[in-house]
PDB file of N, CA, C and O in Angstrom:
ATOM      1  N   MET A   1     -11.934   9.724  10.896  1.00  0.00           N
ATOM      2  CA  MET A   1     -12.389   8.219  10.634  1.00  0.00           C
ATOM      3  C   MET A   1     -10.916   7.414  10.672  1.00  0.00           C
ATOM      4  O   MET A   1      -9.783   7.896  10.656  1.00  0.00           O
ATOM      5  N   LYS A   2     -11.222   6.408  10.711  1.00  0.00           N
ATOM      6  CA  LYS A   2      -9.931   5.103  10.567  1.00  0.00           C
ATOM      7  C   LYS A   2     -10.310   4.356   9.467  1.00  0.00           C
ATOM      8  O   LYS A   2     -11.459   3.962   9.263  1.00  0.00           O
ATOM      9  N   ILE A   3      -9.205   4.130   8.649  1.00  0.00           N
ATOM     10  CA  ILE A   3      -9.657   3.479   7.308  1.00  0.00           C
ATOM     11  C   ILE A   3      -8.060   2.164   7.577  1.00  0.00           C
ATOM     12  O   ILE A   3      -6.938   2.340   8.051  1.00  0.00           O
ATOM     13  N   MET A   4      -8.815   0.838   6.947  1.00  0.00           N
ATOM     14  CA  MET A   4      -7.575   0.196   6.911  1.00  0.00           C
ATOM     15  C   MET A   4      -7.765  -0.469   5.382  1.00  0.00           C
ATOM     16  O   MET A   4      -8.749  -1.001   4.869  1.00  0.00           O
ATOM     17  N   LEU A   5      -6.675  -0.267   4.966  1.00  0.00           N
ATOM     18  CA  LEU A   5      -6.590  -1.075   3.661  1.00  0.00           C
ATOM     19  C   LEU A   5      -5.723  -2.412   3.748  1.00  0.00           C
ATOM     20  O   LEU A   5      -4.670  -2.500   4.379  1.00  0.00           O
ATOM     21  N   ILE A   6      -6.356  -3.500   2.978  1.00  0.00           N
ATOM     22  CA  ILE A   6      -5.482  -4.718   3.317  1.00  0.00           C
ATOM     23  C   ILE A   6      -5.545  -5.578   1.529  1.00  0.00           C
ATOM     24  O   ILE A   6      -6.495  -5.979   0.857  1.00  0.00           O
ATOM     25  N   THR A   7      -4.465  -5.571   1.358  1.00  0.00           N
ATOM     26  CA  THR A   7      -4.151  -6.834   0.103  1.00  0.00           C
ATOM     27  C   THR A   7      -3.263  -7.632   0.624  1.00  0.00           C
ATOM     28  O   THR A   7      -2.337  -7.397   1.400  1.00  0.00           O
ATOM     29  N   LEU A   8      -3.769  -8.996  -0.068  1.00  0.00           N
ATOM     30  CA  LEU A   8      -2.646 -10.041   0.107  1.00  0.00           C
ATOM     31  C   LEU A   8      -1.613  -9.925  -1.381  1.00  0.00           C
ATOM     32  O   LEU A   8      -0.778 -10.818  -1.523  1.00  0.00           O
ATOM     33  N   ASN A   9      -1.673  -9.181  -2.104  1.00  0.00           N
ATOM     34  CA  ASN A   9      -0.826  -8.856  -3.201  1.00  0.00           C
ATOM     35  C   ASN A   9       0.667  -8.365  -2.697  1.00  0.00           C
ATOM     36  O   ASN A   9       0.888  -7.733  -1.664  1.00  0.00           O
ATOM     37  N   GLN A  10       1.550  -8.763  -3.579  1.00  0.00           N
ATOM     38  CA  GLN A  10       2.926  -8.502  -3.005  1.00  0.00           C
ATOM     39  C   GLN A  10       3.390  -6.824  -3.768  1.00  0.00           C
ATOM     40  O   GLN A  10       3.211  -6.392  -4.907  1.00  0.00           O
ATOM     41  N   LEU A  11       3.911  -6.328  -2.780  1.00  0.00           N
ATOM     42  CA  LEU A  11       4.173  -4.836  -3.102  1.00  0.00           C
ATOM     43  C   LEU A  11       5.326  -4.589  -3.653  1.00  0.00           C
ATOM     44  O   LEU A  11       5.431  -3.838  -4.622  1.00  0.00           O
ATOM     45  N   SER A  12       6.457  -5.272  -3.024  1.00  0.00           N
ATOM     46  CA  SER A  12       7.714  -4.811  -3.229  1.00  0.00           C
ATOM     47  C   SER A  12       7.952  -5.383  -4.836  1.00  0.00           C
ATOM     48  O   SER A  12       7.236  -6.257  -5.324  1.00  0.00           O
ATOM     49  N   ASP A  13       8.885  -4.848  -5.432  1.00  0.00           N
ATOM     50  CA  ASP A  13       9.267  -5.027  -6.528  1.00  0.00           C
ATOM     51  C   ASP A  13       8.478  -4.988  -7.731  1.00  0.00           C
ATOM     52  O   ASP A  13       8.926  -5.050  -8.876  1.00  0.00           O
ATOM     53  N   PHE A  14       7.124  -4.866  -7.349  1.00  0.00           N
ATOM     54  CA  PHE A  14       6.029  -4.667  -8.427  1.00  0.00           C
ATOM     55  C   PHE A  14       5.359  -3.123  -8.858  1.00  0.00           C
ATOM     56  O   PHE A  14       5.197  -2.315  -7.944  1.00  0.00           O
ATOM     57  N   CYS A  15       5.096  -2.856  -9.830  1.00  0.00           N
ATOM     58  CA  CYS A  15       4.712  -1.534  -9.949  1.00  0.00           C
ATOM     59  C   CYS A  15       3.497  -1.428 -11.156  1.00  0.00           C
ATOM     60  O   CYS A  15       3.362  -0.528 -11.985  1.00  0.00           O
ATOM     61  N   GLY A  16       2.629  -2.702 -10.965  1.00  0.00           N
ATOM     62  CA  GLY A  16       1.434  -2.813 -11.873  1.00  0.00           C
ATOM     63  C   GLY A  16       0.180  -1.828 -11.439  1.00  0.00           C
ATOM     64  O   GLY A  16       0.317  -0.847 -10.708  1.00  0.00           O
ATOM     65  N   GLY A  17      -0.998  -2.241 -11.989  1.00  0.00           N
ATOM     66  CA  GLY A  17      -2.147  -1.308 -11.702  1.00  0.00           C
ATOM     67  C   GLY A  17      -2.777  -1.586 -10.212  1.00  0.00           C
ATOM     68  O   GLY A  17      -3.169  -0.550  -9.675  1.00  0.00           O
ATOM     69  N   ALA A  18      -2.940  -2.709  -9.488  1.00  0.00           N
ATOM     70  CA  ALA A  18      -3.299  -3.152  -8.532  1.00  0.00           C
ATOM     71  C   ALA A  18      -2.793  -2.544  -7.279  1.00  0.00           C
ATOM     72  O   ALA A  18      -3.426  -2.270  -6.259  1.00  0.00           O
ATOM     73  N   GLU A  19      -1.284  -2.353  -7.595  1.00  0.00           N
ATOM     74  CA  GLU A  19      -0.553  -1.962  -6.259  1.00  0.00           C
ATOM     75  C   GLU A  19      -0.673  -0.542  -6.377  1.00  0.00           C
ATOM     76  O   GLU A  19      -0.920   0.184  -5.414  1.00  0.00           O
ATOM     77  N   LYS A  20      -0.470  -0.064  -7.764  1.00  0.00           N
ATOM     78  CA  LYS A  20      -0.913   1.390  -7.794  1.00  0.00           C
ATOM     79  C   LYS A  20      -2.148   2.016  -7.145  1.00  0.00           C
ATOM     80  O   LYS A  20      -2.179   3.022  -6.436  1.00  0.00           O
ATOM     81  N   VAL A  21      -2.988   1.362  -7.459  1.00  0.00           N
ATOM     82  CA  VAL A  21      -4.634   1.937  -6.589  1.00  0.00           C
ATOM     83  C   VAL A  21      -4.464   1.715  -5.346  1.00  0.00           C
ATOM     84  O   VAL A  21      -5.022   2.532  -4.614  1.00  0.00           O
ATOM     85  N   PHE A  22      -3.893   0.902  -4.851  1.00  0.00           N
ATOM     86  CA  PHE A  22      -3.835   0.389  -3.229  1.00  0.00           C
ATOM     87  C   PHE A  22      -2.990   1.595  -2.749  1.00  0.00           C
ATOM     88  O   PHE A  22      -3.601   2.394  -2.039  1.00  0.00           O
ATOM     89  N   SER A  23      -1.811   1.840  -2.990  1.00  0.00           N
ATOM     90  CA  SER A  23      -1.309   2.992  -2.542  1.00  0.00           C
ATOM     91  C   SER A  23      -1.877   4.138  -3.213  1.00  0.00           C
ATOM     92  O   SER A  23      -1.688   4.924  -2.285  1.00  0.00           O
ATOM     93  N   ASN A  24      -2.433   4.855  -4.116  1.00  0.00           N
ATOM     94  CA  ASN A  24      -3.259   5.816  -4.176  1.00  0.00           C
ATOM     95  C   ASN A  24      -4.112   6.085  -3.380  1.00  0.00           C
ATOM     96  O   ASN A  24      -4.201   7.188  -2.841  1.00  0.00           O
ATOM     97  N   MET A  25      -5.058   4.902  -3.127  1.00  0.00           N
ATOM     98  CA  MET A  25      -6.322   4.997  -2.517  1.00  0.00           C
ATOM     99  C   MET A  25      -5.844   5.532  -0.734  1.00  0.00           C
ATOM    100  O   MET A  25      -6.532   6.299  -0.060  1.00  0.00           O
ATOM    101  N   ALA A  26      -4.786   5.021  -0.362  1.00  0.00           N
ATOM    102  CA  ALA A  26      -3.806   5.251   0.864  1.00  0.00           C
ATOM    103  C   ALA A  26      -3.702   6.926   1.112  1.00  0.00           C
ATOM    104  O   ALA A  26      -4.031   7.589   2.095  1.00  0.00           O
ATOM    105  N   ASN A  27      -3.157   7.302  -0.077  1.00  0.00           N
ATOM    106  CA  ASN A  27      -2.758   8.498  -0.240  1.00  0.00           C
ATOM    107  C   ASN A  27      -3.943   9.565  -0.482  1.00  0.00           C
ATOM    108  O   ASN A  27      -3.824  10.774  -0.285  1.00  0.00           O
ATOM    109  N   VAL A  28      -4.843   9.064  -0.838  1.00  0.00           N
ATOM    110  CA  VAL A  28      -6.166  10.038  -1.135  1.00  0.00           C
ATOM    111  C   VAL A  28      -6.595  10.118   0.190  1.00  0.00           C
ATOM    112  O   VAL A  28      -6.772  11.204   0.743  1.00  0.00           O
ATOM    113  N   PHE A  29      -6.788   8.964   0.778  1.00  0.00           N
ATOM    114  CA  PHE A  29      -7.511   9.261   2.236  1.00  0.00           C
ATOM    115  C   PHE A  29      -6.981   9.894   3.285  1.00  0.00           C
ATOM    116  O   PHE A  29      -7.621  10.536   4.118  1.00  0.00           O
ATOM    117  N   ALA A  30      -5.734   9.715   3.263  1.00  0.00           N
ATOM    118  CA  ALA A  30      -4.530  10.739   4.163  1.00  0.00           C
ATOM    119  C   ALA A  30      -4.565  11.948   3.592  1.00  0.00           C
ATOM    120  O   ALA A  30      -4.454  12.894   4.372  1.00  0.00           O
ATOM    121  N   GLU A  31      -4.694  12.201   2.399  1.00  0.00           N
ATOM    122  CA  GLU A  31      -4.809  13.980   2.105  1.00  0.00           C
ATOM    123  C   GLU A  31      -6.134  14.424   2.621  1.00  0.00           C
ATOM    124  O   GLU A  31      -6.283  15.639   2.754  1.00  0.00           O
ATOM    125  N   LYS A  32      -7.210  13.559   2.962  1.00  0.00           N
ATOM    126  CA  LYS A  32      -8.485  13.981   3.431  1.00  0.00           C
ATOM    127  C   LYS A  32      -8.667  13.788   4.755  1.00  0.00           C
ATOM    128  O   LYS A  32      -9.736  13.587   5.330  1.00  0.00           O
ATOM    129  N   ASN A  33      -7.353  13.873   5.313  1.00  0.00           N
ATOM    130  CA  ASN A  33      -7.036  13.803   6.894  1.00  0.00           C
ATOM    131  C   ASN A  33      -7.940  12.512   7.617  1.00  0.00           C
ATOM    132  O   ASN A  33      -8.446  12.620   8.734  1.00  0.00           O
ATOM    133  N   TYR A  34      -8.022  11.503   6.919  1.00  0.00           N
ATOM    134  CA  TYR A  34      -8.436  10.362   7.383  1.00  0.00           C
ATOM    135  C   TYR A  34      -7.319   9.605   7.984  1.00  0.00           C
ATOM    136  O   TYR A  34      -6.204   9.839   7.519  1.00  0.00           O
ATOM    137  N   SER A  35      -7.421   8.742   8.933  1.00  0.00           N
ATOM    138  CA  SER A  35      -6.323   7.747   9.599  1.00  0.00           C
ATOM    139  C   SER A  35      -6.067   6.380   8.901  1.00  0.00           C
ATOM    140  O   SER A  35      -6.787   5.393   9.054  1.00  0.00           O
ATOM    141  N   VAL A  36      -4.991   6.436   8.142  1.00  0.00           N
ATOM    142  CA  VAL A  36      -4.833   5.081   7.233  1.00  0.00           C
ATOM    143  C   VAL A  36      -3.773   4.179   7.708  1.00  0.00           C
ATOM    144  O   VAL A  36      -2.673   4.527   8.136  1.00  0.00           O
ATOM    145  N   CYS A  37      -4.220   2.995   7.588  1.00  0.00           N
ATOM    146  CA  CYS A  37      -3.079   1.920   7.972  1.00  0.00           C
ATOM    147  C   CYS A  37      -3.550   1.126   6.705  1.00  0.00           C
ATOM    148  O   CYS A  37      -4.701   0.823   6.392  1.00  0.00           O
ATOM    149  N   ALA A  38      -2.327   0.855   6.030  1.00  0.00           N
ATOM    150  CA  ALA A  38      -2.163  -0.063   4.984  1.00  0.00           C
ATOM    151  C   ALA A  38      -1.535  -1.535   5.252  1.00  0.00           C
ATOM    152  O   ALA A  38      -0.390  -1.348   5.662  1.00  0.00           O
ATOM    153  N   LEU A  39      -1.712  -2.404   5.211  1.00  0.00           N
ATOM    154  CA  LEU A  39      -1.540  -3.805   5.279  1.00  0.00           C
ATOM    155  C   LEU A  39      -1.332  -4.346   4.308  1.00  0.00           C
ATOM    156  O   LEU A  39      -2.139  -4.302   3.380  1.00  0.00           O
ATOM    157  N   TYR A  40       0.069  -5.162   4.222  1.00  0.00           N
ATOM    158  CA  TYR A  40       0.425  -6.173   3.006  1.00  0.00           C
ATOM    159  C   TYR A  40       0.776  -6.948   3.341  1.00  0.00           C
ATOM    160  O   TYR A  40       1.091  -6.860   4.528  1.00  0.00           O
ATOM    161  N   PHE A  41       1.046  -8.406   2.622  1.00  0.00           N
ATOM    162  CA  PHE A  41       1.567  -9.711   2.951  1.00  0.00           C
ATOM    163  C   PHE A  41       2.679  -9.412   1.675  1.00  0.00           C
ATOM    164  O   PHE A  41       2.330  -8.999   0.569  1.00  0.00           O
ATOM    165  N   ASP A  42       3.986  -9.689   2.042  1.00  0.00           N
ATOM    166  CA  ASP A  42       4.936 -10.068   1.381  1.00  0.00           C
ATOM    167  C   ASP A  42       5.690 -11.263   1.820  1.00  0.00           C
ATOM    168  O   ASP A  42       5.752 -11.623   2.995  1.00  0.00           O
ATOM    169  N   LYS A  43       6.315 -11.917   0.733  1.00  0.00           N
ATOM    170  CA  LYS A  43       6.872 -13.327   0.840  1.00  0.00           C
ATOM    171  C   LYS A  43       8.353 -13.049   0.810  1.00  0.00           C
ATOM    172  O   LYS A  43       9.113 -13.975   1.094  1.00  0.00           O
ATOM    173  N   SER A  44       8.902 -11.709   0.451  1.00  0.00           N
ATOM    174  CA  SER A  44       9.765 -11.561  -0.247  1.00  0.00           C
ATOM    175  C   SER A  44      11.004 -11.508   1.248  1.00  0.00           C
ATOM    176  O   SER A  44      10.754 -10.879   2.276  1.00  0.00           O
ATOM    177  N   SER A  45      11.830 -12.021   1.104  1.00  0.00           N
ATOM    178  CA  SER A  45      13.083 -11.796   2.104  1.00  0.00           C
ATOM    179  C   SER A  45      14.113 -10.881   1.930  1.00  0.00           C
ATOM    180  O   SER A  45      14.409 -10.652   0.757  1.00  0.00           O
ATOM    181  N   GLY A  46      14.827 -10.215   2.922  1.00  0.00           N
ATOM    182  CA  GLY A  46      15.887  -9.317   2.615  1.00  0.00           C
ATOM    183  C   GLY A  46      15.019  -8.045   2.457  1.00  0.00           C
ATOM    184  O   GLY A  46      13.794  -8.038   2.580  1.00  0.00           O
ATOM    185  N   GLY A  47      15.765  -7.001   2.178  1.00  0.00           N
ATOM    186  CA  GLY A  47      15.360  -5.396   1.929  1.00  0.00           C
ATOM    187  C   GLY A  47      13.912  -5.460   1.072  1.00  0.00           C
ATOM    188  O   GLY A  47      13.709  -6.467   0.393  1.00  0.00           O
ATOM    189  N   VAL A  48      12.978  -4.465   1.098  1.00  0.00           N
ATOM    190  CA  VAL A  48      11.962  -4.546   0.455  1.00  0.00           C
ATOM    191  C   VAL A  48      12.272  -3.182  -0.229  1.00  0.00           C
ATOM    192  O   VAL A  48      12.725  -2.260   0.450  1.00  0.00           O
ATOM    193  N   ASN A  49      12.038  -3.039  -1.558  1.00  0.00           N
ATOM    194  CA  ASN A  49      12.105  -2.105  -2.468  1.00  0.00           C
ATOM    195  C   ASN A  49      10.707  -1.469  -2.955  1.00  0.00           C
ATOM    196  O   ASN A  49      10.368  -1.735  -4.108  1.00  0.00           O
ATOM    197  N   LEU A  50       9.958  -0.739  -2.258  1.00  0.00           N
ATOM    198  CA  LEU A  50       8.569  -0.097  -2.592  1.00  0.00           C
ATOM    199  C   LEU A  50       8.650   0.670  -3.621  1.00  0.00           C
ATOM    200  O   LEU A  50       9.612   1.431  -3.517  1.00  0.00           O
ATOM    201  N   PHE A  51       7.905   0.837  -4.819  1.00  0.00           N
ATOM    202  CA  PHE A  51       8.028   1.622  -5.724  1.00  0.00           C
ATOM    203  C   PHE A  51       7.273   2.859  -5.276  1.00  0.00           C
ATOM    204  O   PHE A  51       7.291   3.843  -6.016  1.00  0.00           O
ATOM    205  N   PHE A  52       6.545   2.898  -4.016  1.00  0.00           N
ATOM    206  CA  PHE A  52       5.851   4.510  -4.005  1.00  0.00           C
ATOM    207  C   PHE A  52       6.582   4.816  -2.701  1.00  0.00           C
ATOM    208  O   PHE A  52       7.421   4.065  -2.203  1.00  0.00           O
ATOM    209  N   GLN A  53       6.117   6.204  -2.098  1.00  0.00           N
ATOM    210  CA  GLN A  53       6.328   6.791  -0.968  1.00  0.00           C
ATOM    211  C   GLN A  53       5.677   6.713   0.021  1.00  0.00           C
ATOM    212  O   GLN A  53       6.008   7.338   1.029  1.00  0.00           O
TER     213      GLN A  53
END
């Protein structure tokens, strides 16, 4: 099954609850062998420092 997660929240340089839930959901689906595409919108320019791997 293919899953696409989309958020309009900024993920770079943030480590709040919504960002953690978004990345955890993607990880859990991937661990269950789903094909996961995570799409987010970020207004930052330059390098992106994501808090998750």
